[in-house]
N, C-alpha and C positions, 0 to 999 in steps of 0.2 A: 309483457310476456304472458302467454297462456299459463294458467296454473299458479299465478302469483296471488298471494293474499297478504294483507297487512295485519299484524297483531297490534291492535290499538289498546291503549291504556283503558282499563275498565273503571277507573275512578280517578281521584285527584291525588292518590298516594304516590309517593316517590317510587319510580319504576327502576328496578335493578335488573340488568341482563347479565347472566353469567355464561361464559362460553367454555364448554368442556365439562365432562362428568367424571374426570379423574380425581385425584386427591385434592387439588386446588379447587376445582369446580364444586365438588360435593361438600367439602368442609366450609367453603365460602357460603354456599347456599344455606347449609344448616346453621351457620353462625348468625344468620339474619332472621332466624325463626321467630324471635321475639321483637324484632324491629318493626316500625310502622312503615313498611315497604311492601311492594309486590315484587316477587322474584320470578324471573323467567330463565330457566336453565336451557340452553341450546347445545345439543351434543350430537355427534354423528353416530353414536351407538346408543342402544337402549339400556346399557348396563354401566355400572361403575366397576372399573377394572383394578384389582389388586395386583399390579404389574410385577412386584417382586416374586410372585409365586407362579408366573407363567411357565417357567421351566418344569414345574411339577405337573402341569397339565400336559406338556409336551412329552413327558416321560411316563405318563400313566399313573401317577400317584393320586392326583386330584382331578375332579371333573371341572369343567369350565364354570358351572353354576356356583361352585363353592368359592371361587375367587372373583366372580363377576355377577353379583346380585342385580336384579332389575332396579334401575335408578328410580323409577316411579314408586316401587315398593319401599325403597329406602326413605323417600321424602313424602310418603303417603300421609303421614300424620302432621305434616307441616302445611297448614291451611293457606299460608301466604305464598306458596311456591307452586309453580307449574313447570312441566318438562315438555320441551318440543324436540322432536327428532329432526335432525338436519345437519349437514356439513356447512359451516360458515364459509361463504364465498366472498363476502365483502363487509367492510366496516366503514361507514361514513361518519367521520368524527365531527364534521360541521353540522350535518343533519341529525346526528346522534341516533343512527339506525344501524342495525345488524341484519344482514341478508343471509339467509340459509337456504339450502337446496337439498332435496332428496327425490330421486327418480323423476327429475324434470319439473318438480313442483317447488316454487319459491315462496318463502315467507319472510316478511320484513318486520322486525321487532324494534320498537322505539325504546330508548332508555334515558334515564336521568343520570344514572351511574352505571359504569360497565366494569366487570371483572373479567379479564381475559386470562384463561387458564387452559389454553389449548395444548400445552405439553410439547413433546418432541417425538420425532420418529427416528427410524434407523438411518444412519448415514453410511453410505458406501464410498465416501470420499471421491465423489465424481464418477464412480463406476456403477451407476444405478442398474445396469444390465446384469450385475452380479446377483440381484435379488431373485431372478428367475430360478437360479440354481442353488442359492444359499439364502433361505428365508431368514428374516430377523426375528427378534423376540419382543415385539411391541404391542401385539394385539392377540385376541382370541383366535382370529383367523391364522395368525402366524403359528401359534401353539398347536392348533389342530392339524395344520398342514405338516408341521414338524413331527407330530405324533405319527401321522400316516407315513411319513418318509422313514422315520426311525424303525418302527415296527415292520413296515413294508420291506425295508432292506433285509431284515432277517428272513422274512417269508420268501423273498426272491432268491436269497442265498440258499435256502433249503431246496428250492426247485432246481437251481443251477447245480447244486451238489449232487442231487439225484441223477441229473443228466451227465455228471462227470465234468462239468465246466469249472474253470477257475473262478472262485467267488471272492477273492481277496478284496476287490474293489467294493463289493457289497458289504463286507464285514469291516470296512474302515470308515470311521466317523471322525470328521474334522470340525472342531469348534474354533472359529476365528474371534480372538478377543479374550484377553486374560484378566478382565475386570470381574466384579462379583457375578454377573450373569454368566459369563463364559466359564468361570471356575465351577459354579454350581451345576451348569449344564454338563460339562465334561465329567464331573464326579458322578452325576446320576446316570449318564449313559454307561459309564464303567460299571457301576453297580448293577444296572439292568443286564448288561452282557455277562458279567462274571458271576452274578448271584441269582437274579430273578429268573432268567431264562435258561439256566444251565441244564435243566432237565426236560425242557419243552420240545426240543428238536431231535431228530434222529440222524440226519445226514450231515449236519454241521455241529461244530463245537463252539458255542457262543463265547466260551471263555478265551478263545483265540482271537476274538474281535480286537481290532486296533483302534484306540481312541487317542486322538492327537489334539492338543491345545496349542494354537499358534498365535503369536503376537509380535508386533514390531518393537514393542518396548523391551527393555533389558531385564524386566522382572515381572512376576505375577503380582496382581493387586497393588499397583503403584500407590493409590491413595492410602493404603494401610501401612506404608512404611516398609523399609528393607527387611526388618526382622520378621514381621508377620508374613511378608511376601515369600520369604525363603521357607518359612514353616509351611505355608500353604502349598508351595511347589513340592516340598518333600512328601507331604501327605498325598498329593495327587499322584506322585510317582509310585508310592506304596500301593495305590489302587490299580496301578498299571497304565496310568495315563502318560503319554509321551508329551513332555512340555518343550515346545520349540520356540525360543525367544530370539529377538533381533531379526525376525523374518517378516518381511512385508509382502502381503499377498498382492500379486500383480495381475493375476488372471484367474477366472473361475468359469468352468464350463460344465456340461452335463456329467462328465466322467472324472473330474478332478479339479485340483487347484495348483497354481504355480506360485512359488515364493522366491523372493530375492533377498539375499543377506547383505549386510553392510560391506563385506569384503568383495562384493560383486558376483559371487557364485549364486547359481539358481538351483532350485529343486522342484520337483513335481510330485504330488501325492495323488495316486489314483483312488478316487472315492466317489461314490454316488451321493452320499449323505453329507452335506455341509450345513453348518449352522453359523450365521453371522451375528456376533455379539460385540462388535467393535464399532464404537463411535455413535453419536447421536446428532441429529439436526433439528433445530427448533422448528416449530410450526411455521408454515409460510405466512401466517397472519402477522408474524413479526415484521416481515418485509412490507406488508400492507400498511402497518402502523408507522413504520420508519419513513415511508414515502410521504405520508401526510404530516409528519411532525419534524422530520429531519433528525430524529434520534438515530445514532449510529448502530450498526449491527456488527457483531464479531464474526469470526470465521464459521462458527456453528449456527449462525442465524439468530443468535440471542440479541434482544434489543436492550439498549441502555435506558435505565429508568432513574427517576429521582430517588433520593433516599427514603421517601415515603411510598415507593412503588408506583407512583403515578407517572404518566407520560409528560414530557416537557410541553407546557402550554395547555395541557388538558388535565386539570386536577380531578375531573370526574371519571377518568379512565385509569384503572389499576391493572397492572400486568404482574402475574405471580408464577412461581414454579420454574419449570425448565426453560421458559421463554426469556428469562431476564438475565442481563449481564450486570451484576452489582456486587462489589466487594468479593469477587472470586467465590461466590456461593456455589456449592456443589449441586449437581442435578439429582437430588434425592427427594424422597417423598416428604420428609420433614420440612424442607424449604417451602414446598408447595402448600403444605398444611398450615404452617405458621404464617406464611405470607397471606393466604386466603383469609385466615382469621383476623389478621391485622387489618386487611382491606375492609372486611365486613364491619369491624369495630369502628374504623374511621368513618365509614358511611353513616353508621348509627350515631356517632358523635356529631356529625355535621347536621343531621336531621334534628337532633335535640339541642343544637346550639352549644355543644360542649367544645372545649379547646382541643386542638389536634394532639395526637399521641406523641409526636416527635418521630425521628427516623426509625425505620424498621430494624430490629436487632434479631439476628438468628441465634437460637440456642441449639448448639450441636449436641444431640443426644447419643452420638456415637454411630459406628458402622459395624456391620458384621456380615459374614458370608459363610454359608454351609458348604462343606466339601463333600461329605457323604455322611452316612449315619454315624453318630458319635464323634464326628470330626467337623470342627468349625473354627473360625477365627473371629475375634471381636475386639473392637477398639472403642472404649468408653472413657472419655477424658484421658487421663494418663495411664489407665489400665490397659494392658495388652493380654488378652486371654486366648487360650487355644484348647482343643480337645473337647471332652464331654461337657465341661462347665460352659464353654462358649456355645456348644450345640444346644444345651438346654435353654440358655439365654435367647438364642435365635428362635427356638420353638415358642417361648413365652411371648416375645415381642411381636412376632408375626401373628400369633393367635389373637393378641389384643387388637391389632389393626384390621383383622378380617371383619368385614361388615356383616352383622347379623348373627344372632345366637345360634340359629340352626346350622349355619355354615361353620361356625366354630366347632360344634359338636361333631359334624361329619368329617371335618378336617382332622380332628384328633383321632377319630376312628381309622381313617385312611392312613394317617401317619403311623399309628400303632401296627396296622397290617403290613405296611411297607418297611418300616424301620426295625420293628422287632421280629416280624416274620420276613418272608421274601416275596410276598404277593404284590401285584399292582392291580387295583380294581378297575382302572380306566384304560383298558387296552383295545377297545373297539376302534377300528379304523376303516375308512372307505376310500375308494379311488377318488371320489368327489372331493374329499378333504385335500388331497394332494394336487389335483389338477384344476379345481374350480377357479382359482386365482388366475392361472394362465389362460383359461378359456375366456374369462371375463375381460382380460387385458386385450384380447384379440378383437373385441367389439369396439367400435369407434368411440362410443360414449359409455362403455361399460354396461352395468346393469340397466341403465336408462334405456338402452336399445331394446330391452326385453319387455318393456311396458309401453302402452299407448299414451300418446298425449291426451290430456283431458278432453278436448273437443273432438278429436278423431275417435276416441273411445265411445263417446255418446252416440255419434253417427253410426258407427259400426254396430253398436249394441242394438239400436232401433231396427236396423236391417236384419240382424241375426234373429231378433225376437220374432219378426214376421215370418221368416222362412222356417225357423225352428218350431213355431206353433203349428204350422201346416204339417210338418213332418210328424210331430207328436200326435196330432189328431188322426192322421192317416194310420199310424202304427197302432193306436188304440182301437180304431175301427177294425183293423185286420186281426188283432188279438181276440176281440170279441167274436168276430165271424168264425175263426178257427175253433173256438170253444163251443159256440152254438151249433156248428156243423159236425162236431165230433171228429175233427180231422187231426187231432193230436195223437202221435204215437201209433202203434199197431194194436188193434183190438185182439182180445183172446180168441183163439180158434182160427185166426187168419193166417197163421204161419204155415 
């Protein structure tokens, strides 16, 4: 294929390819910094994403740069690591190669050891068309689109109210999924409407905005247990959030969502702004690996791995994070971080001839979710915490894991403004943020259709240079003639 290049080993050192720049990919790469290996990280974005804070980008608290530092900058001091941009489209376990693609250009990278940390995306449970009207919360693109939709809804409501229109559907926000992301998102939209924006509009009262949290489960935050779930539900309702449980979303369109309850009754909520925070689906690379190894996949597309995180029959391939099905491990950042460090250490041991570490053991450091300012729930070991103490713990833990000193400082400043004051420093939105995804989806090959193939570009450029040069020479000659002939403007006294 035109535009294909092969990334060859530059020496005889052990070659490690890491797929993904999330928690697993980044921590796996950094854990190999002192090993006698060459590391190639292949990722479809140029940044490392601190996904737990995406909702704060969507609601105007933080900028995208504060939770998504450039991957190259993060590993710039690691001399044995390089970063390649590209979405992995193929893994050949027999040839030990990884094929990645970006804008029609392919790159093939060879490996001796492979760490697959491609993560997971949003799951719409077989209804992928819902994504057009209810973006998920898995990428910077998602967060910026949602920011545009949320703030844009208030702007359109103001315009409608000035005209005397009914704007209830514009001032209704529905979050689907009552896990940590959904709870945090619903709480922040409520704060935004009831506190931050209450003085900014003239024709609408933002405090009358309706925020609805919907889930098919019978409780909020199921992984946190019944007691903390009930506490979180009560705190959300104090904020004015309507919590609708036992309701399965059956349809989503431009103007609303439809729900079905266990008793068979149905309901519809008219709303322009929907956020999907329910369910995850492992990277399609899990299926690629399953087809070559026979390792089974679960319903979420996660692949079964050996106790040492390797694939059956392929001890050189490690799979970590949200992609694995092992011992009922949760899909949280710590699983990815600890798994990646384990894999990196195992690779280092093999190179040095040291014995294997034994099975991977996950250390649960706890879970927490923020509801609004001064309100959070935390589960650490046997401790169950709520309120201000849990909120302060949440701030501290997330501050520790934000990559980069500069990002930590700016995050603290923005939290200070948003939580102690009522401002949001990141409220800039554009139509492009909202509609760019839909526009690209209408192209047959997405963004690839907007750029030339390498060969076609070279031919077109040669022709363009020839014609463009003639045009520039003619224009320059005419400019000089006009100046020399004094034909610019009207001379004094000629009027």
